[in-house]
C-alpha positions as CSV (number, residue, x, y, z in Angstrom):
1,M,5.6,-29.0,13.1
2,S,7.0,-28.2,9.7
3,E,7.7,-24.6,8.7
4,T,5.0,-24.8,6.1
5,A,2.5,-26.1,8.7
6,A,3.6,-23.4,11.2
7,T,3.1,-20.7,8.5
8,L,-0.4,-21.9,7.7
9,D,-1.3,-22.0,11.4
10,V,-0.2,-18.3,11.8
11,L,-1.8,-17.4,8.5
12,A,-5.2,-18.8,9.7
13,R,-5.0,-16.7,12.8
14,L,-4.1,-13.5,10.9
15,I,-6.9,-14.1,8.4
16,A,-9.4,-14.4,11.2
17,F,-8.9,-10.7,12.1
18,D,-11.1,-8.4,10.1
19,T,-8.5,-5.7,9.5
20,T,-10.3,-3.9,6.8
21,S,-8.8,-0.4,6.7
22,R,-11.9,1.2,8.2
23,N,-11.5,-1.0,11.3
24,S,-8.9,-1.0,14.1
25,N,-6.0,-3.4,13.7
26,L,-5.2,-3.6,17.4
27,A,-6.6,-7.1,18.0
28,L,-4.2,-8.4,15.4
29,I,-1.3,-6.3,16.7
30,T,-1.9,-7.6,20.3
31,W,-1.9,-11.2,19.0
32,V,1.4,-10.6,17.3
33,E,2.9,-8.9,20.4
34,D,1.8,-11.9,22.5
35,Y,3.3,-14.3,19.9
36,L,6.6,-12.6,20.0
37,S,6.6,-12.1,23.8
38,A,6.1,-15.8,24.3
39,R,9.4,-16.2,22.4
40,G,11.2,-13.5,24.4
41,V,11.0,-10.9,21.7
42,A,10.0,-7.4,22.7
43,A,8.0,-5.3,20.2
44,R,7.3,-1.6,19.9
45,R,4.0,-0.1,18.9
46,V,3.9,3.1,16.9
47,A,0.2,4.2,17.2
48,N,-1.9,6.6,15.2
49,A,-3.0,9.9,16.8
50,D,-6.1,8.5,18.5
51,G,-4.6,5.2,19.4
52,T,-7.1,3.1,17.4
53,K,-4.5,1.6,15.1
54,A,-0.8,0.8,15.4
55,N,2.3,-0.2,13.5
56,L,4.5,-2.7,15.2
57,Y,8.2,-3.5,14.9
58,A,10.6,-5.9,16.6
59,T,14.2,-6.9,16.3
60,I,15.4,-10.4,16.4
61,G,19.2,-11.0,16.6
62,P,22.2,-8.9,17.6
63,E,21.8,-5.2,18.2
64,V,24.1,-4.2,15.3
65,G,23.6,-2.3,12.1
66,G,23.0,-3.9,8.7
67,G,19.8,-5.6,9.6
68,V,17.1,-6.7,7.2
69,V,13.6,-5.4,7.5
70,L,10.7,-7.7,6.6
71,S,7.9,-5.3,5.9
72,G,4.2,-6.0,5.6
73,H,0.9,-4.2,6.1
74,T,-1.8,-5.6,8.3
75,D,-4.9,-4.0,6.7
76,V,-6.9,-5.4,3.9
77,V,-9.5,-4.1,1.5
78,P,-13.3,-4.6,2.0
79,V,-15.3,-7.7,1.0
80,D,-18.5,-5.7,0.8
81,G,-20.7,-6.7,-2.2
82,Q,-18.2,-9.3,-3.4
83,P,-19.5,-12.8,-4.3
84,W,-17.4,-14.9,-2.0
85,T,-18.1,-18.6,-2.1
86,S,-16.4,-19.2,1.3
87,D,-16.0,-17.2,4.5
88,P,-13.4,-14.5,3.8
89,W,-12.3,-14.5,7.4
90,V,-11.6,-18.2,7.6
91,L,-8.6,-19.7,5.8
92,S,-9.7,-22.6,3.6
93,E,-7.9,-24.8,1.1
94,R,-9.2,-26.1,-2.1
95,G,-7.3,-27.8,-4.9
96,G,-3.9,-26.6,-3.8
97,K,-5.0,-23.0,-3.2
98,L,-5.6,-21.1,0.0
99,Y,-8.6,-18.8,0.2
100,G,-9.3,-15.8,2.4
101,R,-9.2,-12.0,2.5
102,G,-5.5,-11.0,2.6
103,V,-3.9,-14.4,1.7
104,A,-2.2,-12.7,-1.3
105,D,-2.2,-9.1,-0.1
106,M,-0.4,-9.6,2.1
107,K,-0.9,-11.6,5.3
108,S,1.0,-14.7,3.9
109,F,4.2,-12.7,4.0
110,V,3.6,-11.6,7.5
111,A,2.8,-15.2,8.5
112,L,6.0,-16.4,6.8
113,A,8.0,-13.9,8.8
114,L,6.4,-14.8,12.1
115,A,6.5,-18.5,11.6
116,H,10.3,-18.3,11.2
117,V,11.0,-16.4,14.4
118,D,11.9,-19.6,16.2
119,A,14.4,-20.5,13.5
120,M,15.8,-16.9,13.7
121,L,16.2,-17.2,17.4
122,A,18.0,-20.6,17.1
123,A,20.4,-19.4,14.4
124,P,23.7,-17.6,15.1
125,L,22.5,-14.4,13.4
126,R,25.3,-12.0,12.7
127,R,22.9,-9.3,11.5
128,P,19.3,-8.8,12.9
129,V,16.0,-9.4,11.3
130,I,13.5,-6.6,11.9
131,M,9.8,-7.3,11.6
132,A,7.9,-4.2,10.6
133,F,4.1,-4.4,10.3
134,S,2.0,-1.3,9.4
135,Y,-1.6,-0.1,9.2
136,D,-3.6,1.8,6.6
137,E,-1.4,0.8,3.6
138,E,-4.5,0.1,1.5
139,I,-5.7,3.7,1.8
140,G,-2.5,5.5,0.8
141,C,0.4,4.1,2.9
142,L,-0.8,6.4,5.7
143,G,0.5,4.4,8.7
144,A,4.0,3.4,7.8
145,P,5.8,6.8,7.7
146,S,5.9,7.2,11.5
147,M,7.3,3.7,12.0
148,I,9.8,4.2,9.2
149,A,11.0,7.4,10.8
150,E,11.9,5.5,14.0
151,L,13.6,2.7,12.1
152,A,15.7,5.2,10.1
153,A,16.7,6.9,13.3
154,L,17.9,3.7,15.1
155,P,21.6,3.8,16.1
156,Q,21.8,0.3,14.5
157,R,20.4,1.3,11.2
158,P,19.1,-1.5,8.9
159,S,20.7,-1.8,5.5
160,A,17.9,-3.5,3.4
161,V,14.1,-3.8,3.3
162,I,12.1,-6.6,1.7
163,V,8.5,-5.5,1.3
164,G,6.5,-8.7,0.9
165,E,3.7,-7.5,-1.5
166,P,2.6,-10.3,-3.8
167,T,5.2,-10.7,-6.7
168,S,5.1,-14.5,-7.1
169,M,8.4,-14.5,-5.1
170,K,10.1,-12.5,-7.9
171,V,12.2,-9.4,-7.3
172,V,10.5,-6.0,-8.1
173,S,12.9,-3.1,-8.3
174,A,10.5,-0.2,-8.8
175,H,6.9,0.9,-8.3
176,K,5.0,4.0,-9.2
177,G,4.2,6.8,-6.8
178,V,0.6,7.5,-6.1
179,R,-1.3,10.6,-5.1
180,S,-5.0,10.9,-4.6
181,F,-7.1,14.0,-4.2
182,L,-10.6,14.8,-2.9
183,V,-12.0,17.7,-4.9
184,E,-15.1,19.5,-3.5
185,V,-17.0,22.1,-5.7
186,I,-19.6,24.3,-4.0
187,G,-22.1,26.2,-6.2
188,R,-25.5,27.8,-5.5
189,E,-28.8,26.1,-5.8
190,A,-31.5,27.4,-8.1
191,H,-34.3,26.1,-10.2
192,S,-32.9,24.3,-13.3
193,S,-35.0,26.5,-15.6
194,L,-33.1,29.5,-14.3
195,P,-29.4,28.5,-14.6
196,D,-28.2,32.1,-14.5
197,Q,-29.5,32.5,-11.0
198,G,-27.3,29.8,-9.6
199,V,-24.2,27.8,-10.1
200,S,-24.3,24.1,-10.7
201,A,-21.5,22.4,-8.8
202,V,-21.9,19.3,-10.9
203,M,-21.5,21.2,-14.2
204,E,-18.4,23.1,-12.8
205,A,-16.9,19.9,-11.4
206,L,-17.2,18.3,-14.9
207,K,-14.7,20.9,-16.2
208,L,-12.0,19.6,-13.8
209,M,-13.0,15.9,-14.4
210,R,-12.6,16.6,-18.1
211,L,-9.1,17.9,-17.5
212,V,-8.2,14.7,-15.6
213,A,-9.4,12.7,-18.6
214,E,-7.5,14.9,-21.0
215,M,-4.3,14.6,-19.1
216,A,-4.7,10.8,-18.8
217,E,-5.1,10.6,-22.6
218,E,-2.0,12.8,-23.2
219,A,0.1,10.6,-20.8
220,R,-0.5,7.6,-23.0
221,S,2.4,8.9,-25.2
222,V,4.8,8.8,-22.2
223,A,6.9,5.6,-21.8
224,H,9.2,4.4,-19.0
225,A,11.1,1.2,-19.3
226,H,9.9,-1.8,-17.3
227,F,6.5,-0.2,-16.3
228,S,3.1,-1.4,-17.6
229,P,1.2,0.8,-18.2
230,P,4.4,2.6,-19.3
231,G,3.5,6.1,-18.2
232,P,1.5,8.1,-15.7
233,T,-2.2,7.1,-15.2
234,M,-5.1,9.1,-13.9
235,T,-8.5,7.8,-12.9
236,I,-11.6,9.2,-11.2
237,G,-12.8,6.7,-8.7
238,R,-15.8,8.3,-7.1
239,V,-18.3,11.1,-7.8
240,E,-21.1,12.4,-5.7
241,G,-23.3,15.4,-6.1
242,G,-26.7,17.0,-6.7
243,T,-30.2,16.6,-5.3
244,A,-32.7,16.3,-8.1
245,A,-32.9,16.8,-11.9
246,N,-34.6,20.1,-11.6
247,I,-32.2,21.7,-9.0
248,L,-28.9,23.2,-9.8
249,A,-26.5,21.2,-7.6
250,R,-25.0,23.1,-4.6
251,R,-22.2,20.5,-4.1
252,C,-20.2,18.0,-6.1
253,E,-17.3,15.9,-4.9
254,F,-15.0,13.6,-6.7
255,V,-11.8,11.6,-5.9
256,W,-9.1,11.1,-8.5
257,D,-5.9,9.1,-8.5
258,L,-2.5,9.9,-10.1
259,R,0.2,7.3,-10.5
260,C,3.6,8.2,-11.9
261,P,7.0,6.5,-12.4
262,E,8.8,9.8,-11.7
263,Q,8.1,12.4,-9.0
264,A,8.7,15.3,-11.4
265,E,5.9,14.1,-13.7
266,G,3.5,13.9,-10.8
267,D,4.5,17.4,-9.7
268,A,3.8,18.8,-13.1
269,I,0.4,17.1,-13.5
270,E,-0.6,18.1,-10.0
271,A,0.4,21.7,-10.6
272,R,-1.6,21.9,-13.8
273,F,-4.7,20.6,-12.1
274,R,-4.3,23.0,-9.2
275,A,-3.9,25.9,-11.5
276,A,-7.1,25.0,-13.3
277,A,-8.9,24.5,-10.0
278,E,-7.7,27.9,-8.8
279,Q,-9.0,29.6,-11.9
280,L,-12.4,27.8,-11.6
281,D,-12.6,28.8,-7.9
282,A,-12.3,32.4,-8.9
283,E,-14.9,32.1,-11.6
284,I,-17.4,30.4,-9.2
285,K,-16.8,33.0,-6.5
286,A,-17.5,35.8,-9.0
287,R,-21.0,34.4,-9.4
288,A,-21.5,32.9,-6.0
289,P,-19.2,34.2,-3.3
290,E,-20.1,31.4,-0.9
291,G,-18.9,28.8,-3.5
292,G,-15.6,27.6,-4.8
293,V,-13.2,24.7,-5.2
294,T,-11.4,22.9,-2.4
295,I,-8.7,20.3,-3.0
296,T,-7.6,17.9,-0.2
297,R,-4.7,15.6,-0.9
298,R,-5.6,12.2,0.5
299,S,-2.3,10.4,-0.1
300,N,1.1,11.1,-1.5
301,T,3.2,7.9,-1.6
302,P,6.6,8.2,-3.3
303,G,7.6,5.8,-6.0
304,L,10.5,3.3,-5.7
305,A,13.3,4.0,-8.1
306,I,15.5,1.3,-9.5
307,A,18.8,1.0,-7.5
308,R,20.4,-2.2,-8.8
309,D,23.6,-1.7,-6.7
310,S,21.7,-1.5,-3.4
311,E,22.1,-3.9,-0.5
312,A,18.4,-4.7,-0.9
313,E,18.8,-5.7,-4.5
314,A,21.9,-7.8,-3.9
315,L,20.2,-9.6,-1.0
316,A,16.9,-10.3,-2.7
317,R,18.6,-11.5,-5.9
318,A,20.9,-13.8,-3.9
319,L,18.0,-15.3,-2.1
320,T,15.8,-15.8,-5.2
321,G,18.3,-16.3,-8.0
322,D,16.2,-13.8,-10.0
323,N,18.1,-11.3,-12.1
324,E,15.4,-9.8,-14.2
325,T,14.5,-6.1,-13.7
326,R,10.8,-5.5,-13.0
327,A,8.6,-2.6,-12.1
328,V,5.0,-2.5,-11.0
329,A,2.2,0.0,-11.5
330,Y,0.8,-0.3,-8.0
331,A,2.3,1.7,-5.1
332,A,3.8,0.2,-1.9
333,E,5.7,1.2,1.2
334,A,9.1,0.4,-0.5
335,G,9.3,4.0,-1.8
336,L,8.8,5.3,1.7
337,F,11.8,3.3,3.0
338,Q,13.9,4.4,0.1
339,R,13.1,8.0,0.7
340,A,14.1,7.5,4.3
341,G,17.5,6.3,3.1
342,I,17.0,2.5,3.6
343,P,17.2,0.5,0.3
344,A,14.2,-1.6,-0.5
345,V,12.8,-4.1,-2.9
346,I,9.5,-5.8,-3.2
347,C,9.3,-9.6,-3.1
348,G,6.6,-11.7,-1.6
349,P,4.3,-14.7,-2.2
350,G,1.2,-14.7,-4.3
351,S,0.1,-12.6,-7.3
352,I,-1.3,-9.1,-7.4
353,E,-3.9,-10.4,-9.9
354,Q,-5.6,-12.2,-7.0
355,A,-5.4,-9.2,-4.6
356,H,-8.7,-7.4,-3.8
357,Q,-10.8,-10.0,-5.6
358,P,-13.6,-12.1,-4.3
359,D,-12.3,-15.5,-3.3
360,E,-8.8,-14.1,-3.0
361,W,-6.4,-16.9,-3.2
362,I,-2.7,-18.0,-3.1
363,E,-1.2,-21.2,-4.3
364,L,0.1,-23.4,-1.5
365,A,3.3,-23.8,-3.6
366,Q,3.9,-20.0,-3.1
367,I,3.9,-20.6,0.7
368,E,6.4,-23.4,0.2
369,E,8.6,-21.1,-1.9
370,G,8.3,-18.4,0.7
371,V,9.5,-20.9,3.4
372,A,12.6,-21.7,1.3
373,F,13.2,-18.0,0.9
374,M,13.1,-17.4,4.7
375,R,15.4,-20.4,5.3
376,R,18.0,-18.9,2.9
377,L,17.6,-15.5,4.6
378,V,18.3,-16.9,8.0
379,H,21.3,-18.8,6.7
380,R,22.7,-15.8,4.9
381,L,22.5,-13.6,8.0
382,S,24.2,-16.2,10.0
383,V,27.5,-16.6,8.0
């Protein structure tokens, strides 16, 4: 079986697992464990608190430092309400494209890594390859930190990470950090004809939502090289609240998202929002002591800073021949590895433009390019 055929076989099996982030990923993790065990490779799980999800990592090759981590997440975004024209959990091919949830983001990279285990085992590797597969990346990179902590603490510390998010097999040197917040405003119900007798949580929440919009507009004047959009972005993704048109709302909740190239920018924006929320909380409590504002940070993923002299950069550029400097607006797990002291870049098959879409697809040619990338990696680690 060719490496491309082997990759497609593994990919079909991975796609068949519905690992939408709201679900457990353990069935897929068990399958990967069995796949590796059949080849004599031991893997270690790093589970979440209740054991319903797990990261998995495994080392192939000599137990020495300087290994290369191939990092991918196992979870995917929902297909709910999307107009798919084929079964999202069945890999299908049409016109040179492969379709299925996760083919671009990012089970194709995981499949490429697994399909080359036999080649890695057969090669005289001088440095190891470390497979590292996480959970809950799509909802804020929540799973990977516990696994990354273990990898960073290994006596044989790896020296580079390739995070296989879809980049059309080009090297990406930086990504924005992302923070998201759940904001709950509690007021006091009253008849809408008597607004002074209550506090409308919706009306009060609007003040904070207006601040998010104002800060987003101000950030348009900020520019960072290589990023598009060039500066921080802020969006409100979900709003819930109220009971009826003639009742002052007791509760309103909204979720907002902050993406920044630099941590200091994010810290300043968050601090400004929290100061406004603290002031609003006091104002509400003065009128309704049972009310107020509560902020829950849902995620806080650090950005990846450009480090052109790192081992990860040198390796990825040697394997791809790509010397352009790129940065992306989405967040990934690369920043977490960098923060833990392990250099990282992003490089994987497919395009982010197809990610999260109905009829998500990847060109078969990208799989073939990924196969060539893995071949070159195995060779480079063997000389």
